[in-house]
PyMOL Python script that loads the backbone (N, CA, C, O; Angstrom):
from pymol import cmd

cmd.read_pdbstr("""\
ATOM      1  N   UNK A   1       0.842  -1.176   0.000  1.00  0.00           N
ATOM      2  CA  UNK A   1       0.000   0.000   0.000  1.00  0.00           C
ATOM      3  C   UNK A   1       0.894   1.248   0.000  1.00  0.00           C
ATOM      4  O   UNK A   1       1.865   1.309   0.754  1.00  0.00           O
ATOM      5  N   UNK A   2       0.581   2.216  -0.819  1.00  0.00           N
ATOM      6  CA  UNK A   2       1.328   3.458  -0.909  1.00  0.00           C
ATOM      7  C   UNK A   2       0.657   4.501  -0.033  1.00  0.00           C
ATOM      8  O   UNK A   2      -0.540   4.764  -0.150  1.00  0.00           O
ATOM      9  N   UNK A   3       1.457   5.087   0.847  1.00  0.00           N
ATOM     10  CA  UNK A   3       0.916   6.128   1.731  1.00  0.00           C
ATOM     11  C   UNK A   3       0.796   7.432   0.968  1.00  0.00           C
ATOM     12  O   UNK A   3       1.744   7.865   0.312  1.00  0.00           O
ATOM     13  N   UNK A   4      -0.368   8.057   1.052  1.00  0.00           N
ATOM     14  CA  UNK A   4      -0.573   9.337   0.376  1.00  0.00           C
ATOM     15  C   UNK A   4       0.012  10.451   1.230  1.00  0.00           C
ATOM     16  O   UNK A   4      -0.111  10.456   2.455  1.00  0.00           O
ATOM     17  N   UNK A   5       0.651  11.394   0.549  1.00  0.00           N
ATOM     18  CA  UNK A   5       1.177  12.546   1.253  1.00  0.00           C
ATOM     19  C   UNK A   5       0.089  13.590   1.405  1.00  0.00           C
ATOM     20  O   UNK A   5      -0.824  13.691   0.585  1.00  0.00           O
ATOM     21  N   UNK A   6       0.206  14.361   2.470  1.00  0.00           N
ATOM     22  CA  UNK A   6      -0.729  15.458   2.702  1.00  0.00           C
ATOM     23  C   UNK A   6      -0.514  16.511   1.619  1.00  0.00           C
ATOM     24  O   UNK A   6       0.624  16.780   1.235  1.00  0.00           O
ATOM     25  N   UNK A   7      -1.593  17.105   1.128  1.00  0.00           N
ATOM     26  CA  UNK A   7      -1.427  18.139   0.094  1.00  0.00           C
ATOM     27  C   UNK A   7      -0.623  19.326   0.607  1.00  0.00           C
ATOM     28  O   UNK A   7      -0.687  19.673   1.787  1.00  0.00           O
ATOM     29  N   UNK A   8       0.121  19.932  -0.277  1.00  0.00           N
ATOM     30  CA  UNK A   8       0.911  21.108   0.079  1.00  0.00           C
ATOM     31  C   UNK A   8      -0.030  22.253   0.397  1.00  0.00           C
ATOM     32  O   UNK A   8      -0.965  22.534  -0.352  1.00  0.00           O
ATOM     33  N   UNK A   9       0.227  22.906   1.512  1.00  0.00           N
ATOM     34  CA  UNK A   9      -0.606  24.056   1.894  1.00  0.00           C
ATOM     35  C   UNK A   9       0.023  25.295   1.284  1.00  0.00           C
ATOM     36  O   UNK A   9       1.185  25.612   1.537  1.00  0.00           O
ATOM     37  N   UNK A  10      -0.758  25.983   0.482  1.00  0.00           N
ATOM     38  CA  UNK A  10      -0.218  27.185  -0.154  1.00  0.00           C
ATOM     39  C   UNK A  10      -1.069  28.416   0.117  1.00  0.00           C
ATOM     40  O   UNK A  10      -0.931  29.431  -0.566  1.00  0.00           O
ATOM     41  N   UNK A  11      -1.933  28.333   1.094  1.00  0.00           N
ATOM     42  CA  UNK A  11      -2.736  29.489   1.464  1.00  0.00           C
ATOM     43  C   UNK A  11      -1.928  30.405   2.378  1.00  0.00           C
ATOM     44  O   UNK A  11      -1.042  29.948   3.099  1.00  0.00           O
ATOM     45  N   UNK A  12      -2.224  31.648   2.344  1.00  0.00           N
ATOM     46  CA  UNK A  12      -1.594  32.616   3.248  1.00  0.00           C
ATOM     47  C   UNK A  12      -2.540  32.977   4.382  1.00  0.00           C
ATOM     48  O   UNK A  12      -2.232  33.880   5.161  1.00  0.00           O
ATOM     49  N   UNK A  13      -3.661  32.316   4.502  1.00  0.00           N
ATOM     50  CA  UNK A  13      -4.672  32.618   5.506  1.00  0.00           C
ATOM     51  C   UNK A  13      -4.433  31.760   6.749  1.00  0.00           C
ATOM     52  O   UNK A  13      -4.740  30.567   6.758  1.00  0.00           O
ATOM     53  N   UNK A  14      -3.883  32.377   7.799  1.00  0.00           N
ATOM     54  CA  UNK A  14      -3.561  31.632   9.014  1.00  0.00           C
ATOM     55  C   UNK A  14      -4.811  31.053   9.676  1.00  0.00           C
ATOM     56  O   UNK A  14      -4.744  29.990  10.292  1.00  0.00           O
ATOM     57  N   UNK A  15      -5.938  31.730   9.557  1.00  0.00           N
ATOM     58  CA  UNK A  15      -7.192  31.203  10.095  1.00  0.00           C
ATOM     59  C   UNK A  15      -7.579  29.912   9.398  1.00  0.00           C
ATOM     60  O   UNK A  15      -8.046  28.972  10.040  1.00  0.00           O
ATOM     61  N   UNK A  16      -7.392  29.864   8.114  1.00  0.00           N
ATOM     62  CA  UNK A  16      -7.685  28.648   7.347  1.00  0.00           C
ATOM     63  C   UNK A  16      -6.738  27.522   7.754  1.00  0.00           C
ATOM     64  O   UNK A  16      -7.150  26.368   7.877  1.00  0.00           O
ATOM     65  N   UNK A  17      -5.465  27.867   7.962  1.00  0.00           N
ATOM     66  CA  UNK A  17      -4.495  26.866   8.400  1.00  0.00           C
ATOM     67  C   UNK A  17      -4.850  26.339   9.788  1.00  0.00           C
ATOM     68  O   UNK A  17      -4.753  25.139  10.042  1.00  0.00           O
ATOM     69  N   UNK A  18      -5.257  27.228  10.676  1.00  0.00           N
ATOM     70  CA  UNK A  18      -5.661  26.810  12.014  1.00  0.00           C
ATOM     71  C   UNK A  18      -6.879  25.893  11.946  1.00  0.00           C
ATOM     72  O   UNK A  18      -6.929  24.870  12.629  1.00  0.00           O
ATOM     73  N   UNK A  19      -7.854  26.257  11.125  1.00  0.00           N
ATOM     74  CA  UNK A  19      -9.056  25.437  10.981  1.00  0.00           C
ATOM     75  C   UNK A  19      -8.765  24.067  10.392  1.00  0.00           C
ATOM     76  O   UNK A  19      -9.523  23.122  10.610  1.00  0.00           O
ATOM     77  N   UNK A  20      -7.666  23.956   9.644  1.00  0.00           N
ATOM     78  CA  UNK A  20      -7.304  22.664   9.067  1.00  0.00           C
ATOM     79  C   UNK A  20      -6.600  21.771  10.085  1.00  0.00           C
ATOM     80  O   UNK A  20      -6.304  20.610   9.803  1.00  0.00           O
ATOM     81  N   UNK A  21      -6.334  22.324  11.274  1.00  0.00           N
ATOM     82  CA  UNK A  21      -5.741  21.533  12.342  1.00  0.00           C
ATOM     83  C   UNK A  21      -4.259  21.758  12.546  1.00  0.00           C
ATOM     84  O   UNK A  21      -3.641  21.070  13.359  1.00  0.00           O
ATOM     85  N   UNK A  22      -3.673  22.702  11.830  1.00  0.00           N
ATOM     86  CA  UNK A  22      -2.247  22.970  11.983  1.00  0.00           C
ATOM     87  C   UNK A  22      -1.979  23.697  13.292  1.00  0.00           C
ATOM     88  O   UNK A  22      -2.716  24.606  13.676  1.00  0.00           O
ATOM     89  N   UNK A  23      -0.909  23.283  13.972  1.00  0.00           N
ATOM     90  CA  UNK A  23      -0.533  23.993  15.186  1.00  0.00           C
ATOM     91  C   UNK A  23       0.435  25.125  14.830  1.00  0.00           C
ATOM     92  O   UNK A  23       0.799  25.292  13.666  1.00  0.00           O
ATOM     93  N   UNK A  24       0.844  25.892  15.826  1.00  0.00           N
ATOM     94  CA  UNK A  24       1.689  27.069  15.615  1.00  0.00           C
ATOM     95  C   UNK A  24       2.989  26.692  14.901  1.00  0.00           C
ATOM     96  O   UNK A  24       3.390  27.368  13.953  1.00  0.00           O
ATOM     97  N   UNK A  25       3.635  25.643  15.338  1.00  0.00           N
ATOM     98  CA  UNK A  25       4.901  25.221  14.746  1.00  0.00           C
ATOM     99  C   UNK A  25       4.732  24.892  13.270  1.00  0.00           C
ATOM    100  O   UNK A  25       5.571  25.263  12.449  1.00  0.00           O
ATOM    101  N   UNK A  26       3.656  24.202  12.932  1.00  0.00           N
ATOM    102  CA  UNK A  26       3.396  23.855  11.532  1.00  0.00           C
ATOM    103  C   UNK A  26       3.129  25.096  10.687  1.00  0.00           C
ATOM    104  O   UNK A  26       3.585  25.183   9.547  1.00  0.00           O
ATOM    105  N   UNK A  27       2.401  26.044  11.235  1.00  0.00           N
ATOM    106  CA  UNK A  27       2.104  27.272  10.499  1.00  0.00           C
ATOM    107  C   UNK A  27       3.373  28.084  10.256  1.00  0.00           C
ATOM    108  O   UNK A  27       3.558  28.630   9.169  1.00  0.00           O
ATOM    109  N   UNK A  28       4.243  28.169  11.249  1.00  0.00           N
ATOM    110  CA  UNK A  28       5.508  28.883  11.064  1.00  0.00           C
ATOM    111  C   UNK A  28       6.336  28.179   9.988  1.00  0.00           C
ATOM    112  O   UNK A  28       6.945  28.839   9.147  1.00  0.00           O
ATOM    113  N   UNK A  29       6.361  26.849  10.009  1.00  0.00           N
ATOM    114  CA  UNK A  29       7.059  26.095   8.972  1.00  0.00           C
ATOM    115  C   UNK A  29       6.472  26.342   7.604  1.00  0.00           C
ATOM    116  O   UNK A  29       7.203  26.467   6.621  1.00  0.00           O
ATOM    117  N   UNK A  30       5.158  26.412   7.536  1.00  0.00           N
ATOM    118  CA  UNK A  30       4.469  26.719   6.277  1.00  0.00           C
ATOM    119  C   UNK A  30       4.851  28.112   5.803  1.00  0.00           C
ATOM    120  O   UNK A  30       5.117  28.316   4.619  1.00  0.00           O
ATOM    121  N   UNK A  31       4.878  29.066   6.718  1.00  0.00           N
ATOM    122  CA  UNK A  31       5.244  30.451   6.396  1.00  0.00           C
ATOM    123  C   UNK A  31       6.633  30.513   5.775  1.00  0.00           C
ATOM    124  O   UNK A  31       6.831  31.149   4.740  1.00  0.00           O
ATOM    125  N   UNK A  32       7.598  29.843   6.418  1.00  0.00           N
ATOM    126  CA  UNK A  32       8.959  29.806   5.867  1.00  0.00           C
ATOM    127  C   UNK A  32       8.968  29.113   4.506  1.00  0.00           C
ATOM    128  O   UNK A  32       9.642  29.563   3.579  1.00  0.00           O
ATOM    129  N   UNK A  33       8.220  28.020   4.390  1.00  0.00           N
ATOM    130  CA  UNK A  33       8.159  27.280   3.136  1.00  0.00           C
ATOM    131  C   UNK A  33       7.580  28.094   1.990  1.00  0.00           C
ATOM    132  O   UNK A  33       7.906  27.860   0.827  1.00  0.00           O
ATOM    133  N   UNK A  34       6.728  29.040   2.318  1.00  0.00           N
ATOM    134  CA  UNK A  34       6.126  29.916   1.307  1.00  0.00           C
ATOM    135  C   UNK A  34       6.994  31.142   1.029  1.00  0.00           C
ATOM    136  O   UNK A  34       6.614  32.005   0.238  1.00  0.00           O
ATOM    137  N   UNK A  35       8.151  31.220   1.674  1.00  0.00           N
ATOM    138  CA  UNK A  35       9.040  32.366   1.459  1.00  0.00           C
ATOM    139  C   UNK A  35       8.779  33.517   2.400  1.00  0.00           C
ATOM    140  O   UNK A  35       9.127  34.656   2.087  1.00  0.00           O
ATOM    141  N   UNK A  36       8.171  33.251   3.554  1.00  0.00           N
ATOM    142  CA  UNK A  36       7.863  34.261   4.573  1.00  0.00           C
ATOM    143  C   UNK A  36       7.064  35.438   4.012  1.00  0.00           C
ATOM    144  O   UNK A  36       7.498  36.585   4.119  1.00  0.00           O
ATOM    145  N   UNK A  37       5.890  35.161   3.410  1.00  0.00           N
ATOM    146  CA  UNK A  37       5.099  36.251   2.833  1.00  0.00           C
ATOM    147  C   UNK A  37       4.630  37.250   3.893  1.00  0.00           C
ATOM    148  O   UNK A  37       4.204  36.873   4.984  1.00  0.00           O
ATOM    149  N   UNK A  38       4.720  38.505   3.545  1.00  0.00           N
ATOM    150  CA  UNK A  38       4.384  39.568   4.498  1.00  0.00           C
ATOM    151  C   UNK A  38       2.911  39.579   4.879  1.00  0.00           C
ATOM    152  O   UNK A  38       2.563  40.065   5.956  1.00  0.00           O
ATOM    153  N   UNK A  39       2.041  39.058   4.027  1.00  0.00           N
ATOM    154  CA  UNK A  39       0.612  39.079   4.371  1.00  0.00           C
ATOM    155  C   UNK A  39       0.248  38.062   5.453  1.00  0.00           C
ATOM    156  O   UNK A  39      -0.901  38.021   5.893  1.00  0.00           O
ATOM    157  N   UNK A  40       1.200  37.247   5.885  1.00  0.00           N
ATOM    158  CA  UNK A  40       0.962  36.339   7.005  1.00  0.00           C
ATOM    159  C   UNK A  40       1.547  36.918   8.296  1.00  0.00           C
ATOM    160  O   UNK A  40       1.480  36.280   9.347  1.00  0.00           O
ATOM    161  N   UNK A  41       2.113  38.112   8.223  1.00  0.00           N
ATOM    162  CA  UNK A  41       2.721  38.794   9.364  1.00  0.00           C
ATOM    163  C   UNK A  41       2.133  40.199   9.426  1.00  0.00           C
ATOM    164  O   UNK A  41       2.764  41.168   9.003  1.00  0.00           O
ATOM    165  N   UNK A  42       0.926  40.296   9.954  1.00  0.00           N
ATOM    166  CA  UNK A  42       0.174  41.551   9.914  1.00  0.00           C
ATOM    167  C   UNK A  42       0.878  42.742  10.550  1.00  0.00           C
ATOM    168  O   UNK A  42       0.698  43.872  10.095  1.00  0.00           O
ATOM    169  N   UNK A  43       1.676  42.518  11.592  1.00  0.00           N
ATOM    170  CA  UNK A  43       2.342  43.651  12.234  1.00  0.00           C
ATOM    171  C   UNK A  43       3.805  43.795  11.803  1.00  0.00           C
ATOM    172  O   UNK A  43       4.545  44.596  12.375  1.00  0.00           O
ATOM    173  N   UNK A  44       4.215  43.030  10.809  1.00  0.00           N
ATOM    174  CA  UNK A  44       5.545  43.129  10.194  1.00  0.00           C
ATOM    175  C   UNK A  44       6.696  43.040  11.195  1.00  0.00           C
ATOM    176  O   UNK A  44       7.698  43.744  11.070  1.00  0.00           O
ATOM    177  N   UNK A  45       6.539  42.160  12.194  1.00  0.00           N
ATOM    178  CA  UNK A  45       7.607  42.001  13.177  1.00  0.00           C
ATOM    179  C   UNK A  45       8.432  40.735  12.954  1.00  0.00           C
ATOM    180  O   UNK A  45       9.272  40.385  13.782  1.00  0.00           O
ATOM    181  N   UNK A  46       8.192  40.051  11.835  1.00  0.00           N
ATOM    182  CA  UNK A  46       8.942  38.843  11.521  1.00  0.00           C
ATOM    183  C   UNK A  46       8.404  37.590  12.180  1.00  0.00           C
ATOM    184  O   UNK A  46       9.049  36.542  12.146  1.00  0.00           O
ATOM    185  N   UNK A  47       7.233  37.690  12.776  1.00  0.00           N
ATOM    186  CA  UNK A  47       6.594  36.537  13.417  1.00  0.00           C
ATOM    187  C   UNK A  47       5.191  36.411  12.831  1.00  0.00           C
ATOM    188  O   UNK A  47       4.350  37.280  13.061  1.00  0.00           O
ATOM    189  N   UNK A  48       4.922  35.338  12.076  1.00  0.00           N
ATOM    190  CA  UNK A  48       3.613  35.178  11.473  1.00  0.00           C
ATOM    191  C   UNK A  48       2.569  34.672  12.469  1.00  0.00           C
ATOM    192  O   UNK A  48       2.916  34.237  13.567  1.00  0.00           O
ATOM    193  N   UNK A  49       1.323  34.728  12.094  1.00  0.00           N
ATOM    194  CA  UNK A  49       0.182  34.080  12.735  1.00  0.00           C
ATOM    195  C   UNK A  49      -0.288  34.664  14.048  1.00  0.00           C
ATOM    196  O   UNK A  49      -1.182  34.084  14.664  1.00  0.00           O
ATOM    197  N   UNK A  50       0.249  35.761  14.512  1.00  0.00           N
ATOM    198  CA  UNK A  50      -0.110  36.284  15.832  1.00  0.00           C
ATOM    199  C   UNK A  50      -1.571  36.683  15.949  1.00  0.00           C
ATOM    200  O   UNK A  50      -2.162  36.548  17.020  1.00  0.00           O
ATOM    201  N   UNK A  51      -2.161  37.169  14.872  1.00  0.00           N
ATOM    202  CA  UNK A  51      -3.556  37.602  14.955  1.00  0.00           C
ATOM    203  C   UNK A  51      -4.503  36.421  15.075  1.00  0.00           C
ATOM    204  O   UNK A  51      -5.647  36.593  15.497  1.00  0.00           O
ATOM    205  N   UNK A  52      -4.052  35.225  14.713  1.00  0.00           N
ATOM    206  CA  UNK A  52      -4.890  34.035  14.807  1.00  0.00           C
ATOM    207  C   UNK A  52      -4.517  33.194  16.018  1.00  0.00           C
ATOM    208  O   UNK A  52      -5.392  32.796  16.787  1.00  0.00           O
ATOM    209  N   UNK A  53      -3.230  32.920  16.196  1.00  0.00           N
ATOM    210  CA  UNK A  53      -2.770  32.029  17.256  1.00  0.00           C
ATOM    211  C   UNK A  53      -2.359  32.758  18.528  1.00  0.00           C
ATOM    212  O   UNK A  53      -2.192  32.125  19.570  1.00  0.00           O
ATOM    213  N   UNK A  54      -2.193  34.071  18.462  1.00  0.00           N
ATOM    214  CA  UNK A  54      -1.730  34.837  19.615  1.00  0.00           C
ATOM    215  C   UNK A  54      -0.219  34.845  19.667  1.00  0.00           C
ATOM    216  O   UNK A  54       0.443  34.124  18.921  1.00  0.00           O
ATOM    217  N   UNK A  55       0.317  35.655  20.539  1.00  0.00           N
ATOM    218  CA  UNK A  55       1.764  35.746  20.691  1.00  0.00           C
ATOM    219  C   UNK A  55       2.260  34.642  21.593  1.00  0.00           C
ATOM    220  O   UNK A  55       1.591  34.252  22.550  1.00  0.00           O
ATOM    221  N   UNK A  56       3.444  34.142  21.277  1.00  0.00           N
ATOM    222  CA  UNK A  56       4.047  33.069  22.083  1.00  0.00           C
ATOM    223  C   UNK A  56       5.034  33.643  23.053  1.00  0.00           C
ATOM    224  O   UNK A  56       5.648  32.902  23.821  1.00  0.00           O
TER     225      UNK A  56
END
""", "prot")
cmd.dss("prot")
cmd.show_as("cartoon", "prot")
cmd.util.cbc("prot")
cmd.orient("prot")
């Protein structure tokens, strides 16, 4: 049996990523994988997802 890989997440919507079950670490990894897009870092402090997941 061949294991299917999870589809690549290419959305920049952290709320959508959270709703899909991704935790903070996964979202940060996704952000880096997408090239650290600025629209995932609303306050431009170099830390994505704060408006959805809160500050760590």
